[in-house]
N, C-alpha and C positions, 0 to 999 in steps of 0.2 A: 482792631475799630469799638469792640463792645466798651470797653474801659474809657476810650476817646470820647465815645458817643454819650457814655453817663456822665462823664465831666461837663461837656458842653451843655448837656441839658440842666446841668445843677447848677452852672453858671447862668444859663438863662433863666432859670426858675429863680435864682437871688437877686439879678438885676430887677425882675417883674415885680418882687415882693420888696425891695427897695423903693421903686417908684410910687406904690401904693401908700408905704408909708411915710412919703414925704406929702402925698397926697395928703393924708389924713390929720399932718402935721398942719400943712395949711389950714385945712377947715376950723381945725381947734383955735387958731389964732385968729379966724375971721371972726369968730364969736357967734353971736346968734345970726348973723347974716350968712352963715355958710351955707353951701346946696352942695351933698356928698353924692356921688356917682359909685356906683358899685359894680366893680367888672366882674361881665358873666365869664364865667373857665369854661363853658359848654363849647366844643369844638366835633364838629361834625365830624372831619376826620382828623384821627390823633394816633399819633407814633407812640410805641412801647420801646424806648431806647431806640436799637436799632432795626426794629421792625416798622415797617411805614405801609400803610394799607396803597394798594394801587387799584383806582378807578377807573374806568374807561371816560372821557369826555362826553360822551352820549348817554351817562348812567343819569337818571334822576335820584337825588338823594335828598330827601325832604329836610326840611329846618327840622329840627330836634330827634333827628336819627344822630345815630353815634356807631361810626367804623371805625374801630380800632387794631392795630398792630398788623399782624401777618394776613392780610384780607385782601383777596381779589376779586374784583366784579367787572364783568363782561360786558360786552357794547349792547345796548340797550334794554338793561336790566335797569329795576326801578326798588329802592330803598324809602320804605313809606314812613310818617310822622312817629314818632317813639321808638323805632326800631332799634337795636343793639346789637352790633354783629364784632364780636371779642375774640378778637384772634393772637391772644396773650401767651398761651403756653403750646399753643398747636398752630395750624392755620387753616383757614377759611378759604373756601373757593365757591366763588358763584360764577353760574356762565352767562350766556347772552340770552337776552328775551326773557329773564326771569324776574318774576314780582315777588318781594317779602313785603307784605302789610304790614297794617299800623298796629305797634305795638309788639310785633316778634321780638325772640330772641335768639340768636345763634350763637352757641359757643362750642369750644371743642374739651376733648378729654387729654387730660394729663396721667391719672390715675382712676382706674377703678377696682372692682372687684377679681375682673377676669386680666388685669395688669397689662391692659392693650394702651397704648397711647394713639391716639385717634383725631386725625382733621376731621375735618365737618366739609361734605364736598355737595354742592347743588348743583346739577345740572342745567341745560339750557331750556327754555320756556317752561320751566316750573313755577306754578302757582303755591304760594305760602300763605294760608288764611290768615285773618287777623290774629293777634295774641298767641301764635303758634308759637312753643319751645321745641328746639333740633338742639342735640348735643350729641356732637361725637358721631355722628351720623351720614348716611349717603343717600340723597335723593336723585334718582338718575334723570335723564330728558323726558320732558314733557310729563312729570307726575306730578300729582295734587296732593297738597297737605292741608286738609281743611280747617277752620277756625278753631284756636283751642287746644288744637292737638300737640302732644308730647312724644316727640322721638328720643327716646335715649341711645346710650353709647352701643354703637355697632350694628344698628339698624341699617337694613338697607331695604330703600323702596324702589323697584323697578320702573321701567320705563312703562308709561300709561297705566301707572298703579293709581288706586287714589286711598287716603287714610280719611277716614271721616272725620267730622268735626267733635271734638272732645276727647277724640280716642288715644289711650296712653297704650303705646308700641314699647315692649319690653324689650331690654336688652337682647342685642345678638340674632332678632327677628329679620326674617327676610320675607318682606310682600310680594309676590311675583306679579309679573306684567297683566294687565288687564283685570285683576281682582280689587273688590270694597273691604277693607277691612276696618274695625270700629267696635268700641265697646271700651272696657278697663276691667281685664289687660286686654287690649286689641284681638281679635279674631277674625278669621275669615267670615263674610258676611254672603258674598255672593259675587256672580263673573259682573263687569261693566257691561253696558248697551253699546253698540257703535255711536249712537247719538251722544252719550256722555263720554267717549273717549274724544269724540270730536269736540265736546264742550271744551275739554283740558286746554287745546290747542288755541281754541278761541278765546278763553280766558286769558293767555297770555297776551294773545295780538290785543286783546281790549284794554289790558292796563298798560302795555306799552304805549298804545295812542291816550290815553288816559294821563300816563306820566307827562308826556309832552305841553299838555295842556299845564299841567301843574306846574312844571317847569318853567314855561312862560308868565304864569302870574307872580310866583315866586320871584323872578328876573327884573321885573318892572319897579322902575326908580319911584320914589317917592313923589316926585311929580305926575308920573302916570298914573299913579292911584288916584292922588287929587284931582286930576283933570276928568279921569273916571266917573268920579262920585259927581262932579258937577253935570256930566253929561245924563248918568242916572235919574240926578233930580229933574234935569229939563225934560228928560223925555219921556218920563215916568209916565205909566198909563192911569189915566182918571175911567170912571164908569163911563161908560157908551154915551149914556145921555146926557151926562155932563158935558162930555166933549160935543155932542152936537147941538149944545144950549149956545155953546161958546163958539161955536163953529173951528173948531179945531182938528187939523187932520193930523195925528202923529205918526211919526215915522221911527224903526230903529236906527240908529246911527250907523256905520259902517264899522266903528271902532269896537263896537259890542258886539258884532254878530259872532258865534261860535267858529272855530276851526272846522274844516270840513273833515276831518278824521274822526271829529267825534258826533256827527251830525248822522241820522238813519239813512241807509240807502246809499251810503257813499264808500268807496273804497279807501281803505285807511292809505294815508300818503307814508311811502316809505323813508326810513332814515337818510338824510343829507350823509353822502361819506365826506 
């Protein structure tokens, strides 16, 4: 199957390259009147031969993110702008309700000093902050990885543990439940408070709701986007004194009301099954 998959991939590649070559030839024949379009090769979900991502239909994968190879992402999770999850030489598993925030990198280990081949496993309701790097490690349910943190091969972050922003966690380090580790190299700082443990769970819920808003916005057609531009211009608020002079009473159109699940003092709406 691997050999057949490679052959099919190669044939498809050359068909696409041939089409682009014909397009370039046509542009040259048109002389100074030609208009040349460039084909974007970015693919949000990309196979590596016979390794294909498995992403639940309720996952938000932002435009510009890349999920490559042997990667599984569970229901209600979100992969934000600029993230790369590369499961080429091993597997990546992301649970349900987890958010991996903008520009983060998740990779796996094929070889290292300890000689271990390691996947990356991320549990349920985990928050991974912006620009974090996770490499061949395990992050258990309801853990928190701060912005810019780096987790090296063999690291285990237990449930309800926190890695502080900018921390470098060395190979094979275990961060026990209920503790905060930070620094370079990371070391134990203190115990988490009950409020901080509750915040970790709430952070995952907040991002689940926010992901629904971004998913809805990214799914809009060109016509819907242009229509909303017209509405915003029509209902744009001027200075109150200016409006009163014209006798204008402005109302916010229903099309521009934010969803209930991101308004204050509202219970988040559950995902539809």
